C-alpha positions in Angstrom: -33.2 -142.5 -77.8 -31.0 -141.0 -75.1 -31.5 -137.5 -73.7 -28.6 -135.4 -72.3 -29.3 -133.2 -69.4 -27.1 -130.4 -68.1 -27.2 -129.1 -64.5 -27.3 -125.4 -63.4 -27.3 -124.2 -67.0 -27.6 -120.5 -67.8 -30.5 -119.3 -70.0 -30.4 -115.6 -70.4 -30.3 -114.0 -66.9 -31.6 -117.2 -65.3 -30.1 -120.6 -64.2 -32.1 -123.7 -65.1 -31.8 -126.5 -62.5 -31.7 -129.2 -65.3 -32.0 -128.7 -69.0 -32.2 -130.9 -72.1 -31.4 -128.7 -75.0 -32.4 -131.3 -77.6 -35.9 -131.6 -76.1 -36.1 -127.9 -75.1 -37.1 -129.1 -71.7 -36.2 -127.4 -68.4 -36.8 -129.2 -65.1 -37.0 -127.2 -61.9 -36.7 -128.8 -58.5 -38.7 -126.5 -56.2 -39.4 -126.1 -52.5 -42.4 -124.4 -51.0 -41.0 -120.9 -51.5 -41.8 -121.3 -55.2 -45.5 -122.1 -54.7 -46.9 -118.7 -55.9 -43.8 -116.7 -56.6 -44.3 -113.7 -58.9 -40.6 -113.8 -59.7 -41.0 -117.4 -61.0 -43.9 -116.3 -63.2 -41.7 -113.7 -64.8 -38.9 -116.2 -65.2 -41.3 -118.9 -66.7 -42.7 -116.4 -69.1 -39.2 -115.6 -70.3 -38.2 -119.2 -70.6 -41.3 -120.1 -72.6 -40.6 -117.1 -74.9 -37.3 -118.8 -75.6 -39.3 -121.9 -76.7 -38.6 -124.1 -73.6 -41.1 -126.4 -72.0 -41.1 -126.3 -68.2 -41.6 -129.1 -65.7 -41.6 -128.1 -62.0 -41.2 -130.9 -59.5 -41.6 -130.5 -55.7 -38.5 -131.4 -53.7 -40.5 -133.7 -51.4 -41.8 -135.6 -54.5 -38.3 -136.1 -55.8 -37.2 -137.5 -52.5 -40.3 -139.5 -51.6 -41.4 -140.8 -55.1 -38.3 -141.0 -57.3 -39.9 -143.6 -59.6 -43.0 -141.5 -60.2 -40.7 -138.5 -60.9 -38.7 -140.5 -63.4 -41.9 -141.7 -65.1 -43.2 -138.1 -65.3 -39.9 -136.9 -66.8 -39.9 -139.8 -69.3 -43.5 -139.2 -70.3 -42.8 -135.4 -70.7 -39.8 -136.0 -72.9 -41.7 -138.4 -75.2 -44.8 -136.2 -75.3 -42.6 -133.3 -76.3 -41.6 -135.2 -79.4 -45.3 -135.3 -80.5 -46.5 -131.8 -79.6 -45.2 -128.4 -78.5 -47.9 -128.0 -75.9 -46.6 -126.9 -72.5 -49.3 -128.7 -70.4 -48.1 -130.6 -67.3 -47.8 -134.3 -67.4 -48.8 -135.4 -63.9 -48.3 -138.7 -62.2 -51.0 -139.8 -59.7 -48.4 -140.5 -57.0 -47.0 -136.9 -57.1 -48.3 -133.9 -55.2 -50.4 -131.5 -57.1 -48.6 -129.1 -59.4 -47.9 -125.6 -58.3 -51.0 -123.5 -59.2 -49.1 -121.3 -61.7 -47.9 -124.4 -63.6 -51.3 -126.0 -64.4 -52.3 -124.4 -67.7 -50.1 -121.6 -68.8 -50.1 -121.4 -72.6 -46.9 -121.9 -74.6 -45.7 -118.6 -76.1 
């Protein structure tokens, strides 16, 4: 099955870095300024309320470990077909998830 992603897609008052509407998945490529951002928490809460799943990836992981990032995205897409849980799918070669992404419940 193919998944179509759009780049810089508006969702309400926010812009998603990458979005797959079919899978209700938003992927954010983040730098260190997003590590504990209260603004991101508000944004994430809104996006989850719109029934989107969120996957945040560090920019350095995207550049240093593109295969691991691709595997993580692939696993997240396929796990999303089985469940609506919004728990991170973490690859062992990637940096730890931002603290606010570890176990936020799905709205």
